[in-house]
C-alpha positions in Angstrom: 0.0 0.0 0.0 1.5 3.4 -0.9 2.2 5.8 1.9 -0.5 8.5 2.4 0.8 12.1 2.5 0.1 14.4 5.3 -2.3 16.3 3.1 -4.1 13.1 2.3 -4.2 12.2 6.0 -5.7 15.6 6.9 -8.3 15.3 4.2 -9.3 11.8 5.1 -9.3 12.6 8.8 -11.5 15.7 8.3 -14.0 13.7 6.2 -14.1 10.9 8.7 -14.5 13.3 11.7 -17.4 15.0 9.9 -19.1 11.6 9.4 -18.4 10.7 13.0 -19.9 13.9 14.3 -22.9 13.6 11.9 -23.9 10.4 13.7 -25.0 12.7 16.5 -24.4 10.0 19.1 -24.0 11.1 22.7 -21.4 8.4 23.7 -19.2 9.3 20.7 -19.5 13.0 21.4 -18.5 12.4 25.1 -15.5 10.3 24.2 -14.3 12.9 21.6 -14.6 15.6 24.2 -12.7 13.5 26.7 -10.0 12.9 24.1 -9.7 16.7 23.5 -9.7 17.5 27.2 -6.9 15.0 27.8 -4.5 17.1 25.7 -5.3 20.4 27.4 -3.0 21.9 30.0 -3.2 20.3 33.4 -0.6 19.1 35.8 1.3 18.4 32.5 1.3 21.1 29.8 -0.4 20.4 26.5 2.9 20.4 24.7 4.2 17.5 26.8 1.0 15.6 26.5 1.3 15.7 22.7 4.7 14.1 22.9 3.3 11.5 25.2 0.6 10.9 22.7 3.2 10.4 20.0 5.1 7.8 22.0 1.9 6.0 22.9 0.7 6.0 19.3 4.0 4.6 18.1 4.0 1.8 20.7 0.3 1.0 19.8 1.3 1.1 16.1 -1.3 3.5 14.8 0.1 5.5 11.9 -2.9 7.8 11.8 -2.4 8.6 15.4 1.4 9.1 14.8 0.7 11.6 12.1 -1.9 13.5 14.2 0.5 13.8 17.1 3.5 14.6 15.0 1.5 17.5 13.4 0.5 18.7 16.9 4.1 18.3 18.1 5.5 20.3 15.2 2.9 23.0 15.9 3.9 23.0 19.5 7.5 23.7 18.6 9.3 20.4 19.0 12.4 20.0 16.9 13.2 17.1 14.6 15.8 15.9 17.1 13.3 15.9 20.0 10.8 14.0 17.9 13.4 11.4 16.9 14.4 11.0 20.6 10.8 10.5 21.6 10.5 7.8 18.8 13.5 6.1 20.3 11.7 5.8 23.6 8.7 4.3 21.7 11.1 1.8 20.0 12.6 0.8 23.3 9.3 0.4 25.0 7.5 -1.3 22.1 10.4 -3.3 20.6 11.2 -4.1 17.0 7.6 -4.3 15.9 7.6 -0.5 16.2 10.3 -0.1 13.5 7.9 0.1 10.5 5.9 2.8 12.3 9.1 4.7 13.2 9.9 4.6 9.5 6.5 6.0 8.7 7.0 8.7 11.4 10.4 9.7 10.0 8.8 10.3 6.5 6.0 12.3 8.1 8.5 14.3 10.2 10.4 15.2 7.0 7.2 16.2 5.3 5.9 18.3 8.2 9.2 20.2 8.5 9.4 20.8 4.8 5.9 22.2 4.9 6.8 24.4 7.9 9.8 25.8 6.0 7.6 26.5 3.0 9.1 23.9 0.7 
């Protein structure tokens, strides 16, 4: 399967989110709000929580989640080196099965930073 670009990820996510919200289901709405609230400032700042989300997503092997959290981490000001270091934590925690997802993440990181630099 060919790799989906960040732009394609964003478009597909937006379309899926719209369909999810259109279901108008109270349980879904509550969970989505809980998810959003989890990444707001608390005892840990929102920036740190996004990095934790990235590591957890890599360990759980969810490329969509990896792309989402990478995008948020780049917006929050993390450097490429900091993101790579976080992926190293995920690799150590998750083991070699995380390698394909780390590869995916590296390509997404390159794409996000190129976009940020206006390339």
